[in-house]
C-alpha positions in Angstrom: -12.5 -16.4 -3.1 -9.1 -16.2 -1.7 -8.2 -13.5 -3.8 -4.4 -12.6 -1.8 -3.5 -16.1 -1.8 -3.7 -16.7 -5.9 -2.1 -12.9 -6.5 0.9 -14.3 -4.3 1.3 -17.2 -6.5 0.8 -14.9 -9.9 3.6 -12.6 -8.4 5.9 -15.3 -8.1 6.4 -15.1 -12.0 5.3 -11.5 -12.3 8.5 -9.1 -11.7 7.0 -7.2 -8.8 9.9 -5.4 -8.0 12.6 -4.3 -10.9 15.5 -3.5 -8.5 15.3 -6.7 -6.8 13.8 -9.5 -9.0 12.7 -11.1 -6.1 10.3 -13.6 -7.7 11.6 -14.2 -11.2 15.1 -14.2 -10.3 16.0 -11.4 -13.0 15.9 -7.9 -12.6 14.6 -7.8 -16.5 11.2 -7.1 -17.9 9.2 -10.4 -18.9 6.9 -10.4 -22.0 5.6 -13.8 -22.1 5.3 -17.1 -20.0 4.3 -20.6 -20.9 3.8 -23.3 -18.6 4.0 -27.1 -19.1 2.6 -29.2 -16.3 4.9 -28.0 -13.1 7.3 -26.8 -15.6 7.3 -22.9 -16.7 9.6 -20.4 -18.8 9.3 -17.0 -19.3 11.2 -14.4 -21.7 12.3 -10.9 -21.9 14.8 -8.4 -23.1 18.3 -8.9 -24.4 17.8 -13.0 -24.5 16.3 -13.2 -20.7 15.1 -16.8 -20.0 14.0 -18.0 -16.8 12.5 -21.1 -15.6 11.1 -23.0 -12.9 10.6 -26.8 -12.4 8.4 -26.4 -9.2 5.5 -24.8 -10.4 6.7 -21.2 -9.9 7.9 -21.5 -6.0 11.8 -21.0 -7.3 13.1 -19.6 -10.9 16.3 -19.7 -12.7 17.8 -17.7 -15.2 19.2 -20.4 -17.6 22.5 -19.8 -18.9 21.5 -21.6 -22.1 23.9 -22.2 -25.3 22.3 -20.4 -28.2 23.1 -20.1 -32.3 26.0 -17.6 -33.1 23.4 -15.5 -35.1 22.1 -14.4 -32.0 22.8 -11.2 -30.3 23.3 -10.5 -26.6 20.6 -7.4 -27.5 18.1 -9.3 -29.2 15.0 -9.4 -27.3 13.0 -13.0 -26.5 9.3 -11.6 -27.6 7.4 -14.9 -27.2 7.7 -18.5 -25.8 5.7 -21.6 -26.3 6.9 -25.5 -25.2 4.8 -28.4 -26.1 6.3 -30.9 -23.9 8.8 -30.6 -20.8 11.7 -30.8 -23.8 10.4 -29.0 -27.0 9.7 -25.6 -27.1 10.0 -22.6 -29.2 11.3 -19.0 -28.4 10.6 -15.7 -31.0 13.5 -13.0 -30.9 14.3 -9.8 -32.4 15.0 -10.0 -36.1 12.3 -12.3 -37.1 14.2 -15.1 -35.4 12.8 -18.4 -34.2 14.9 -20.8 -32.3 14.2 -24.2 -31.3 15.2 -26.6 -28.0 14.4 -30.1 -27.5 16.3 -30.2 -24.0 13.9 -28.1 -22.1 15.5 -24.8 -22.8 19.4 -25.5 -22.1 20.4 -25.2 -25.9 18.7 -23.6 -29.1 19.0 -23.7 -32.5 17.8 -21.2 -35.3 15.2 -22.5 -37.8 14.9 -20.8 -41.1 11.3 -20.0 -42.5 10.1 -17.6 -45.4 9.6 -14.5 -43.3 13.8 -14.7 -42.0 14.6 -12.0 -44.8 12.1 -9.4 -44.6 13.7 -6.6 -43.1 12.4 -4.3 -40.5 9.6 -6.4 -39.4 8.9 -8.9 -36.7 7.3 -12.1 -35.6 5.2 -11.3 -32.4 3.7 -14.4 -31.2 4.1 -18.3 -31.2 2.2 -21.2 -30.0 3.0 -25.1 -30.1 0.3 -27.8 -29.9 2.5 -30.9 -30.1 6.5 -31.5 -30.4 5.9 -31.2 -34.3 3.1 -28.5 -34.6 3.7 -25.1 -34.2 2.2 -21.6 -35.7 3.5 -17.9 -35.6 2.2 -14.5 -36.5 3.8 -11.4 -37.5 4.2 -8.1 -39.4 2.2 -7.6 -42.9 0.0 -10.3 -41.9 2.8 -12.9 -41.7 1.4 -16.6 -40.5 3.8 -19.5 -40.8 3.3 -23.1 -39.4 5.4 -26.2 -39.0 4.2 -30.1 -38.9 7.5 -31.1 -38.3 9.3 -29.7 -35.4 10.4 -26.4 -37.6 12.5 -28.8 -40.2 10.3 -26.7 -42.6 8.0 -23.7 -41.9 5.3 -22.9 -44.4 3.9 -19.7 -45.4 -0.1 -19.6 -44.6 -0.6 -16.0 -44.3 -4.0 -14.6 -45.6 -4.5 -11.9 -48.5 -4.9 -9.1 -45.3 -1.6 -7.1 -44.3 -2.4 -6.1 -41.2 0.2 -6.6 -38.5 -0.7 -9.6 -36.4 0.2 -9.8 -32.6 -1.9 -13.1 -31.1 -2.5 -16.7 -31.9 -4.5 -19.4 -30.5 -4.5 -23.2 -31.8 -7.9 -24.9 -30.9 -6.3 -28.0 -33.0 -3.5 -28.8 -35.1 -5.7 -27.4 -38.0 -8.0 -24.9 -36.3 -6.7 -21.2 -35.6 -7.7 -17.3 -34.2 -5.1 -14.7 -34.9 -5.5 -11.3 -34.1 -3.7 -7.8 -34.9 -4.1 -4.2 -36.1 -7.5 -2.5 -36.3 -9.8 -5.2 -34.7 -8.6 -7.9 -37.3 -9.4 -11.5 -36.2 -9.0 -14.2 -38.5 -9.7 -17.9 -38.5 -8.7 -21.2 -40.3 -10.1 -24.9 -39.5 -7.7 -26.3 -42.5 -4.0 -25.7 -41.5 -4.4 -22.0 -43.1 -5.3 -23.1 -46.6 -7.8 -20.7 -46.7 -8.9 -17.8 -43.9 -12.0 -16.0 -42.8 -12.0 -12.6 -41.8 -14.4 -12.3 -38.8 -16.6 -8.8 -38.8 -15.1 -7.5 -35.8 -17.0 -4.9 -33.9 -14.0 -2.9 -33.1 -11.2 -0.8 -34.5 -8.6 -1.2 -31.9 -5.6 -3.0 -32.5 -6.2 -6.5 -30.5 -2.8 -8.0 -28.9 -4.1 -11.4 -27.7 -6.8 -14.2 -28.1 -7.7 -17.4 -27.0 -10.5 -20.0 -28.2 -11.8 -23.5 -27.9 -14.1 -26.0 -29.0 -16.7 -26.9 -26.5 -19.9 -29.0 -26.2 -23.2 -27.1 -26.3 -26.1 -29.4 -25.1 -29.0 -27.3 -25.7 -28.0 -27.2 -29.6 -26.4 -31.1 -29.7 -23.3 -29.7 -31.3 -20.0 -28.3 -30.7 -19.4 -24.6 -30.9 -16.4 -22.2 -31.4 -15.8 -20.1 -28.1 -12.9 -17.2 -28.5 -12.3 -13.8 -27.1 -9.8 -11.3 -28.2 -8.6 -8.4 -26.1 -6.7 -5.3 -27.0 -6.4 -1.2 -26.7 -8.3 0.9 -24.0 -9.3 -2.5 -22.4 -11.5 -3.9 -25.3 -12.8 -7.4 -25.1 -14.8 -8.6 -27.9 -15.7 -12.3 -28.2 -18.0 -14.7 -30.3 -20.0 -16.0 -27.2 -20.3 -19.4 -29.0 -23.0 -18.3 -30.9 -22.2 -20.8 -34.0 -19.8 -23.2 -34.7 -17.9 -21.1 -37.3 -17.1 -18.4 -34.9 -19.5 -15.6 -36.1 -21.1 -13.0 -34.3 -18.5 -11.3 -32.5 -19.4 -8.3 -30.1 -18.2 -6.2 -27.4 -18.3 -7.6 -23.6 -18.2 -5.0 -20.6 -14.2 -4.5 -19.8 -13.0 -3.9 -16.2 -10.6 -1.3 -17.5 -9.7 1.4 -20.0 -5.9 0.6 -20.0 -4.5 -1.8 -22.7 -4.9 -5.6 -22.2 -2.3 -8.0 -23.6 -3.5 -11.5 -23.1 -6.5 -13.5 -22.1 -7.3 -17.3 -21.1 -10.3 -19.0 -20.6 -11.0 -22.4 -18.7 -14.7 -22.8 -19.5 -16.6 -19.8 -18.5 -13.8 -18.8 -16.3 -11.1 -16.4 -17.3 -8.7 -13.9 -16.9 -7.4 -10.8 -19.2 -4.2 -9.1 -17.9 -2.7 -5.5 -19.2 -1.3 -2.3 -18.5 -0.8 -0.8 -14.9 -1.5 -4.0 -13.2 -5.3 -4.6 -15.0 -6.4 -8.1 -14.2 -10.0 -8.6 -15.4 -11.7 -12.1 -14.5 -15.0 -13.7 -15.6 -16.8 -16.3 -14.1 -20.0 -16.0 -16.8 -17.9 -16.7 -19.9 -17.2 -12.8 -20.3 -20.9 -11.6 -19.8 -19.1 -9.7 -16.9 -16.2 -8.9 -16.3 -14.6 -8.0 -12.9 -11.5 -6.8 -11.0 -10.6 -7.1 -7.5 -6.8 -7.9 -7.9 -5.2 -4.5 -8.2 -4.5 -4.1 -4.4 -2.2 -7.1 -4.4 -0.3 -5.9 -7.6 2.7 -3.0 -7.2 1.3 0.0 -9.0 2.8 0.7 -12.6 3.5 -3.0 -13.8 2.1 -3.8 -17.0 1.2 -7.3 -16.9 2.0 -8.7 -20.6 1.9 -12.6 -20.5 -0.5 -15.2 -19.2 -0.5 -19.2 -19.1 -2.6 -21.7 -17.3 -1.1 -25.2 -16.4 -4.6 -26.7 -15.7 -3.4 -28.3 -12.5 -6.4 -26.6 -10.6 -9.3 -28.5 -9.6 -12.5 -28.3 -11.4 -14.6 -25.6 -9.9 -12.0 -23.9 -7.9 -11.7 -19.9 -8.3 -9.5 -18.6 -8.1 -8.1 -21.5 -10.2 -4.3 -22.7 -9.1 -1.9 -22.7 -11.7 -2.8 -19.7 -13.9 0.4 -17.1 -14.1 1.3 -13.7 -15.2 4.4 -11.9 -16.2 4.9 -8.0 -16.5 7.2 -5.1 -16.7 7.6 -1.9 -14.8 8.4 -0.4 -18.0 6.5 0.6 -21.1 4.7 -2.2 -22.7 6.2 -3.3 -25.8 3.4 -3.8 -28.2 
């Protein structure tokens, strides 16, 4: 496995040197990244937005047009694009921003959580130019099916702060948050099922998908969540409802912030350059990458553009972003 080649690619996005910003073309920290085909966007504090149109070889800080209610001190916390044109950014003070021109101009979108003082929205994921979901404090889950013209409150009864979301389809979602909270819905958030989580640790990132299991002749839901003190939990595809969550052996005791899987292969990233990988669906998580990551970096966001050839390992098209400072979660 050509680890060094892969980490050189990752560090194009990771802010390796806070004094020069040599890779991301910004001296700001980066909190999240989203990739669509060969185009990528990464966001950070003080309205930092940087973009690449050449698979991450070069990055440009966008001098975008923003709505007047956005302050220069506002942080961009999360980003998700559904196409080369349409995407959303989560900003401080519960703001949801929308673009339909690749990030050159943005408009604010009102939502049921807009006026809840002292709370924040933490994550967003788009599955089409019309469909996106967002999660935040006090158990908030928001959903739009018309490009953000209206946002629906589809929150559960639970009040835990929610930090991560993963959409399997337009209707099927996993969310995770405080004290090991994992919830799932298969009907657009009309009802939620609380997973019996094996951990009390806060969970910051989650990833799920639906795969066909030849041995059972049916589809099963596979999902993984990562969080504080390096915890990794998964349902390991036990059944079609995503039940029976158990611990998986982690490669670190540092906080993990994001996770992505492609079949049985996947990565999880976290504080102090933690980068765990698996080729066994999480039965074993290893780490061989720290030597190629500058010490002190916290890796906070992860995305995969799907451009790598099947069976390639490490996979091409996997990107991580990070910070030299303290992790924001």
